[in-house]
N, C-alpha and C positions, 0 to 999 in steps of 0.2 A: 604270523609267521612262519609258515610251512612253505613256503615255495623252496628249492635248491637253485642252483645254478641256473639251468637251460630256462627255468621260468620266470629269473630275475631278469636274466638276458632278454627272453622273451617279451617283459613288461616294461624293460629301455627301448628296444629297437620297435615295439606294434603301440603301447601307449604314448611313452615320452617321444620318440621318431626319431631318438637319438642314436647313434650306433657305438652295441658296448664294446663292440673290437679298437674304439679310439685310443684306452688306454686312459678315461678318464676313470674315476672313482666314483661309483653311483651309491648314495646310501638311502638305506630303506629303514624306518625305523617303525616299528609297532605300533597297533592298534592303543595299546594301556602305553604306549612309550617307555616300557621297560627294556625294550631289546630293541639294536640297533645291528643292522646287515649292509655291512659295504663290498660290494663286489666289483673287481677290475680285472680285464683283461692288460697280462704282464708280456705277450708277447708269443707266449707259447702255449695259452692253456688259464686258464678263469684262477681268480682268487677268488675268495670269500672270506670274512671275515665276520666275526658274531662274537657280540658282548650283550650276557643278559644282566641286568641289574639286581640284586639281592633288595636296596632298595633306594627310593628315587626315582627319577624317570629323566629322560631326556628332553632337551627341549630342544623345538621344532621351528625352525628360520618363518618368523611372520610373513605373511600375508601370500602374495602369489610369488613369491622367490624361490626359483629353481636351481638356480646358481650357486656355490657358497663359497669361501674364500678356500686352500689349507689351513689359515691359521683360523679363520670361523669353524671349520671341522675340530679342528685340535681343542677347539676351547667347546665346542658341544660337546667331546667324546671325557674329557675332564670335569664337565657338571658345573662349567661356566654359562653364567647368564649373559646371553648376546645383548642384551637391551642394558647391562653397567657397566657393558666393558666400553672402554674412552683410552682410545688408542692415540700416542703421543702423532707428531708429525713427522712427517721423514720424506726423504727425496722420493722420487717419481720419476723418473724420465718418460717422457712424451712422442712417441715413432710418430715422426709422419709418415705419409705414404707417399 
């Protein structure tokens, strides 16, 4: 977790082949999983949020999953296990092309 803003933006662009200027939030979890960094372009510059836990770890999404929802991100940051979460049924609008 020694990378700064521009190194993380380079990892997004060269490693993930995504646009770091898209406005999406990119999540980086440290090797020991006790530190997380969130990188986002907010229109006129990068924002970097860092959180280090004194005890405990952050949960990494299982498998090859690269994209998570904002709800899942909030659960990860709050220390909730994603495997034990059961969401109640909600209306979801289907958009046709």
